Structure formats: structure tokens, C-alpha cells
C-alpha positions as CSV (number, residue, x, y, z in Angstrom):
1,M,-33.4,58.1,26.0
2,E,-33.5,54.4,25.4
3,Q,-30.3,52.5,25.5
4,E,-29.4,50.5,22.5
5,I,-28.8,47.0,23.1
6,I,-26.1,45.3,21.0
7,Q,-25.8,41.8,20.7
8,V,-22.6,40.0,20.1
9,Q,-22.4,36.6,18.6
10,Q,-20.3,34.0,20.4
11,T,-18.7,32.9,16.8
12,D,-18.0,36.8,16.2
13,V,-16.3,36.8,19.5
14,I,-14.0,33.8,18.8
15,Q,-13.4,34.9,15.4
16,A,-12.1,38.4,16.7
17,I,-9.8,36.7,19.4
18,T,-8.4,34.3,17.0
19,R,-7.7,37.1,14.4
20,S,-6.2,38.9,17.1
21,E,-3.8,36.1,18.2
22,I,-2.7,35.4,14.6
23,D,-2.0,39.2,14.1
24,V,0.3,39.0,17.3
25,Q,2.0,35.8,16.2
26,V,2.7,37.1,12.5
27,A,4.1,40.5,14.0
28,T,6.4,38.5,16.2
29,A,7.6,36.1,13.5
30,K,8.4,39.1,11.2
31,A,10.3,40.6,14.3
32,Y,12.2,37.2,15.0
33,P,12.7,35.6,11.8
34,R,13.9,31.9,11.5
35,D,17.6,31.1,10.9
36,I,17.8,28.3,8.2
37,N,21.0,26.9,9.4
38,Q,20.1,26.7,13.0
39,V,16.8,25.0,12.2
40,M,18.4,22.5,10.0
41,N,21.1,21.6,13.0
42,K,18.4,21.4,15.5
43,I,16.4,19.1,13.5
44,A,19.2,16.9,12.8
45,T,20.4,17.2,16.7
46,L,16.9,15.9,17.7
47,A,16.4,13.4,15.0
48,K,19.9,11.7,15.6
49,M,19.6,11.9,19.4
50,D,19.7,8.1,19.3
51,K,19.3,5.2,17.0
52,E,15.6,4.3,18.3
53,T,14.4,8.0,17.6
54,A,16.2,7.8,14.3
55,Q,14.1,4.8,13.5
56,D,10.9,6.2,14.4
57,C,11.4,8.9,12.0
58,F,10.4,7.1,9.0
59,Y,7.6,4.6,8.1
60,V,7.8,2.1,5.0
61,L,4.8,0.3,3.3
62,R,4.4,-2.2,0.7
63,R,1.6,-1.8,-1.7
64,G,1.7,-4.6,-4.3
65,N,5.3,-4.6,-5.6
66,S,6.1,-1.3,-4.6
67,V,7.9,-0.1,-1.2
68,I,6.6,3.3,-0.2
69,E,8.8,5.1,2.4
70,G,8.2,8.5,4.1
71,L,8.8,10.5,7.1
72,S,6.8,9.6,10.2
73,V,4.6,11.7,12.6
74,R,7.5,11.8,14.8
75,M,9.8,13.4,12.4
76,A,7.1,15.9,11.6
77,E,6.7,16.7,15.1
78,I,10.5,17.3,15.3
79,I,10.6,19.5,12.2
80,A,7.5,21.6,13.3
81,H,9.2,22.2,16.7
82,S,12.5,23.1,15.1
83,W,11.3,25.1,12.2
84,G,9.5,27.8,14.5
85,N,7.1,30.6,13.8
86,L,4.5,27.8,12.7
87,R,1.0,27.4,13.8
88,V,-0.6,23.8,13.5
89,K,-4.0,22.6,14.5
90,A,-5.5,19.2,14.2
91,E,-9.0,18.2,15.0
92,T,-11.6,15.4,14.3
93,I,-14.3,17.0,12.0
94,A,-16.6,14.1,11.1
95,N,-17.6,10.8,12.2
96,D,-20.4,9.1,9.8
97,G,-20.3,5.8,11.6
98,K,-17.9,4.2,9.1
99,K,-15.1,6.4,8.8
100,I,-13.5,9.3,11.0
101,T,-12.5,12.2,9.4
102,A,-9.7,14.5,10.8
103,Q,-8.5,17.7,9.6
104,A,-5.1,19.7,10.3
105,T,-4.1,23.2,9.3
106,C,-0.5,24.3,9.3
107,F,0.3,27.8,9.0
108,D,4.0,29.4,8.5
109,L,3.2,32.8,10.0
110,E,6.4,34.0,8.6
111,S,6.1,33.1,5.0
112,N,2.3,33.5,5.0
113,V,1.8,29.9,3.8
114,A,-1.1,27.9,5.2
115,V,-2.0,24.2,4.3
116,C,-5.1,22.4,5.2
117,K,-4.9,18.4,5.0
118,T,-7.7,15.8,5.9
119,S,-7.3,12.2,6.8
120,D,-9.8,9.4,6.7
121,R,-9.8,6.4,8.9
122,P,-12.2,3.3,8.8
123,I,-14.2,2.6,12.0
124,V,-15.5,-0.9,10.8
125,D,-13.8,-4.1,10.8
126,K,-14.0,-6.5,7.8
127,N,-17.3,-7.9,8.9
128,G,-18.6,-4.5,8.8
129,K,-18.9,-4.3,12.8
130,T,-18.4,-0.7,14.2
131,Y,-15.4,-0.1,16.3
132,S,-16.0,0.2,20.1
133,V,-16.0,3.8,21.7
134,D,-12.3,3.4,23.0
135,M,-11.3,2.2,19.7
136,Q,-12.8,5.1,17.8
137,V,-11.1,7.4,20.2
138,V,-7.8,5.7,19.2
139,T,-8.6,6.0,15.5
140,S,-9.5,9.5,15.8
141,N,-6.0,10.3,17.2
142,A,-4.4,8.3,14.7
143,A,-6.3,10.3,11.9
144,Q,-5.3,13.5,13.4
145,A,-1.7,12.6,13.7
146,I,-1.4,11.6,10.2
147,A,-3.2,14.7,9.0
148,F,-1.0,16.9,11.1
149,R,2.0,14.9,9.5
150,N,0.8,16.0,6.1
151,A,-0.1,19.2,6.8
152,V,3.4,20.2,8.2
153,L,5.5,18.5,5.3
154,A,3.3,20.2,2.8
155,V,4.3,23.7,4.2
156,I,7.8,23.1,4.9
157,P,10.0,22.9,1.6
158,K,11.3,19.3,1.1
159,A,14.8,20.9,0.1
160,I,15.3,21.7,3.7
161,T,15.1,18.4,5.2
162,K,16.2,16.2,2.2
163,K,20.0,16.2,3.5
164,I,18.9,15.8,7.0
165,V,16.8,12.8,6.2
166,N,19.7,10.9,4.8
167,E,21.9,11.9,7.8
168,V,19.1,10.5,10.1
169,K,18.7,7.3,8.0
170,Q,22.4,6.4,8.4
171,V,21.8,6.8,12.2
172,A,18.7,4.6,11.9
173,F,20.7,1.7,10.0
174,G,23.8,2.2,12.4
175,N,25.6,-0.8,13.8
176,G,23.9,-1.1,17.3
177,L,22.6,-4.6,17.7
178,D,23.6,-7.3,15.3
179,V,21.4,-8.4,12.4
180,E,20.6,-11.5,13.9
181,T,19.2,-10.1,17.1
182,S,17.5,-7.5,15.3
183,R,15.5,-10.0,13.2
184,Q,14.6,-12.0,16.3
185,N,13.2,-9.0,18.1
186,L,11.0,-7.8,15.0
187,V,9.9,-11.4,14.6
188,L,8.8,-11.5,18.2
189,Y,7.2,-7.9,17.9
190,F,4.9,-8.8,15.0
191,G,4.4,-12.2,16.6
192,K,2.7,-10.6,19.4
193,L,0.4,-8.8,16.8
194,G,-0.6,-12.0,15.2
195,V,1.7,-12.1,12.4
196,S,3.7,-15.2,11.8
197,E,7.2,-15.6,10.6
198,D,5.8,-17.0,7.3
199,M,3.7,-14.0,6.9
200,L,6.6,-11.8,7.4
201,L,8.7,-13.7,4.8
202,E,5.8,-13.3,2.3
203,Y,5.4,-9.6,3.2
204,L,9.0,-9.2,2.5
205,Q,8.9,-11.4,-0.5
206,V,12.2,-13.6,0.7
207,K,12.1,-17.3,1.4
208,K,14.0,-17.6,4.6
209,R,14.8,-15.4,7.7
210,D,18.4,-15.2,6.8
211,D,17.3,-13.4,3.7
212,I,16.2,-10.5,6.1
213,D,19.2,-8.2,5.6
214,N,19.7,-4.4,7.1
215,E,17.6,-3.1,4.4
216,K,14.7,-5.5,5.2
217,I,15.1,-4.7,9.0
218,F,14.9,-1.0,8.2
219,E,11.6,-1.7,6.1
220,L,10.2,-3.8,9.1
221,R,11.0,-1.2,11.7
222,G,9.5,1.7,9.3
223,L,6.3,-0.6,9.0
224,R,6.2,-0.8,12.8
225,T,6.4,2.8,12.8
226,A,3.5,3.2,10.6
227,I,1.5,0.9,12.7
228,E,2.0,2.5,16.0
229,E,1.1,5.8,14.5
230,G,-1.9,4.5,12.7
231,S,-0.8,5.0,9.2
232,T,-1.8,1.4,8.5
233,T,-3.1,-1.9,10.2
234,I,-2.1,-5.5,10.5
235,Q,-5.2,-6.2,8.4
236,E,-4.2,-4.0,5.7
237,C,-0.5,-5.2,5.5
238,F,-0.9,-9.0,6.1
239,I,-4.5,-10.3,6.2
240,K,-6.1,-8.5,3.2
241,P,-3.3,-9.0,0.5
242,V,-3.3,-12.7,1.3
243,E,-7.1,-12.7,1.1
244,E,-6.7,-10.8,-2.2
245,R,-4.0,-13.3,-3.6
246,R,-6.4,-16.1,-2.8
247,M,-9.1,-14.8,-4.5
248,A,-7.1,-13.7,-7.6
249,E,-5.5,-17.4,-7.7
250,A,-9.2,-18.9,-7.5
251,A,-10.4,-16.5,-10.2
252,R,-7.3,-17.6,-12.5
253,K,-7.9,-21.3,-12.0
254,K,-11.8,-20.7,-12.7
255,A,-11.0,-19.1,-15.9
256,E,-8.3,-21.8,-17.0
257,E,-11.1,-24.3,-16.4
258,I,-13.5,-22.6,-18.5
259,K,-11.0,-21.9,-21.2
260,A,-10.4,-25.7,-21.5
261,K,-13.8,-26.7,-21.2
262,A,-14.5,-24.2,-24.1
263,A,-11.5,-25.7,-26.2
264,K,-12.6,-29.3,-25.8
265,A,-16.1,-28.3,-27.0
266,Q,-14.8,-26.4,-29.9
267,K,-12.6,-29.3,-30.8
268,R,-15.7,-31.9,-30.5
269,Q,-17.8,-29.5,-32.6
270,E,-15.1,-29.3,-35.5
271,Q,-14.9,-32.9,-35.3
272,K,-18.5,-33.4,-35.8
273,D,-18.5,-31.0,-38.5
274,S,-15.6,-32.2,-40.7
275,P,-16.7,-34.2,-43.6
276,K,-16.1,-37.8,-43.5
277,P,-13.4,-39.3,-45.9
278,A,-14.6,-41.1,-49.1
279,A,-14.8,-44.8,-48.7
280,T,-11.8,-46.2,-50.9
281,P,-13.3,-48.6,-53.6
282,T,-12.2,-52.4,-53.1
283,T,-10.9,-54.3,-56.3
284,D,-10.9,-57.7,-56.6
285,V,-7.6,-59.1,-57.8
286,A,-7.0,-61.8,-60.5
287,V,-4.2,-64.0,-61.0
288,D,-2.9,-65.2,-64.3
289,T,-2.3,-69.0,-64.1
290,E,0.3,-69.3,-66.7
291,T,2.5,-66.2,-65.7
292,G,1.6,-65.6,-62.0
293,E,0.8,-61.9,-62.8
294,L,-1.5,-60.0,-60.5
295,F,-4.0,-57.7,-62.2
296,P,-7.3,-56.1,-61.2
297,E,-10.3,-58.3,-62.2
298,T,-12.7,-56.3,-64.5
299,G,-15.8,-57.6,-66.3
300,E,-14.0,-57.9,-69.5
301,Q,-11.3,-60.0,-67.9
302,S,-13.9,-62.1,-66.5
303,E,-15.5,-62.8,-69.7
304,K,-12.1,-63.3,-71.3
305,G,-11.4,-65.9,-68.3
306,G,-14.7,-67.2,-69.3
307,E,-13.7,-67.8,-72.6
308,Q,-10.8,-69.6,-71.8
């Protein structure tokens, strides 16, 4: 009797193992459901452990005249760790030579809610030159971190963390260092990244360093977090906006020049096309020698004068 050979594909084995792992995790989650109050207390405890940790929980970005504020990767990690019964996976799925695409999947084993998010990060500079291998690895890690954050925050209800976020923000503002020392530290930090104080003031839309109050300090710290976690870059925040404003200003001036030239040309054409005023006829004036009366000289008067 011939023995039947059964071939098992590697992908089938992997899928079977993964399915088995998930089944066990789901069963465990159902057996040990989370306690919301304990979860919220744990998130608050970890996020408010110290002022520096609280500051790292937020990112702040400016886009035009709008200020965008959100929870950072660090905060997403704290939430995921405290939430429990959560399965999260992040990986890089594509690199086309111009950008890297990362994907993260967050699966709440208890509520059976799963969300998949992707994140794209460019790997070419403003001149079109591709990043080095090391920089591509750094960019890949940043893209995965952002995808991780977005997936976690999409699964966990915002209502759960809203109250905690306000408490963490109070700690982030805190008393700690005085305002002037905080300003100095941030100016030095961004200066090491090639951002001058004038560029910082322009970014914050203030005129002098003294205008950088607690709210602006919080914004700069949030920007620092966004840069460090890869949500944005110095190029995107400081260099690119300046170049765009200069281009817009140059385009505006050129449009004004063209408009002024067109107005002058139209005025010259109107002057050229307008009818010339009729010449005013000149009339000789005669004087009556006897009375001194002035009157226009006509042919009839001339004849009369001639008869005299």
C-alpha cells in the first residue's frame, strides 16, 4: 500500500499558529476582563509620573495659521500598556525608493475591535537625493511608531482618556522651571538643530522672546516631541514654510507689476482713442473810437467802419 504524502505549505502553518495564538488570547481576555477605573488610574499614574514624561505625552504642530495638538507615540504606548487585552503589531510593508510605508494593526481582544493604519514617510531630501541606509532605517522606525500610535488611539475610545489628558496637561505645564529658563533651554535645543531664534519667533508668530509665554513653551515642547518621534521634521516646520512664503510674496509682487503695466497701457490707449476737443474760433475785437465799447469785428462792422 502506497503511503500518501501530504505537503503542508509554510504559510498555512504560520496562519494556523497565529490563529491558535489569537484564540488563546481572546479566551484569556474574556476570562479576565479589564476594569475601566483601574485602567484610567494606571494611565494617569504612568503619564503623570514626572513633568518630563507628561510633556512627552503631547505633540504640537503648526500648519498655516492653525495649531494642531495631539497625543504622542509615548502616550499611545502608555495607553496600550494600561489598557490590557490588546494585540498590536507594526511593520514596514513598502519602500519604493521615494517613501517608506509602515502598517500597524491594533486588535482589542476583549471587544473584538481591530483597526489597521498606515503611515508614509519620505526618504528623499528637497533635492531629490535618496537617504542613506541608516537614515532609511530611522525613517522606517518613525513610520512604524506613527502607525502604531494612530492604530492604538483609533481602537481605544477617546472618552476614556479625555479626562486623563487634561490632568496630564496640567502636570506638563506645571511650575517646575521658570519661564525664562524654559525659553533659554528650548532656544538652545532648536539652535542645535539649525533653527535660529528668529525662525522660532516667526514660527510662533511673535515678535520677541518675551512673548514666548507658558502656552508657547508648551507648544515648542510638543513640537520637540513631534520631531523626535518622527511626526515632522525641521524642513517641514521651518525651512519649507519660509520658502513657500517667499515664493508667494514674489508671485504677489509680480502679479502687482503686471497689473500696473496693464493699467498704464489701458490708460494710454484710452487717451489715444479719446476725441480731440474742437478748436475754439478766434474772433477779432474792434473798439468804438467814440465810446470805447468793445465788440466783435464782423464783415458788416468792417464795411461800416470803412464807410466812416
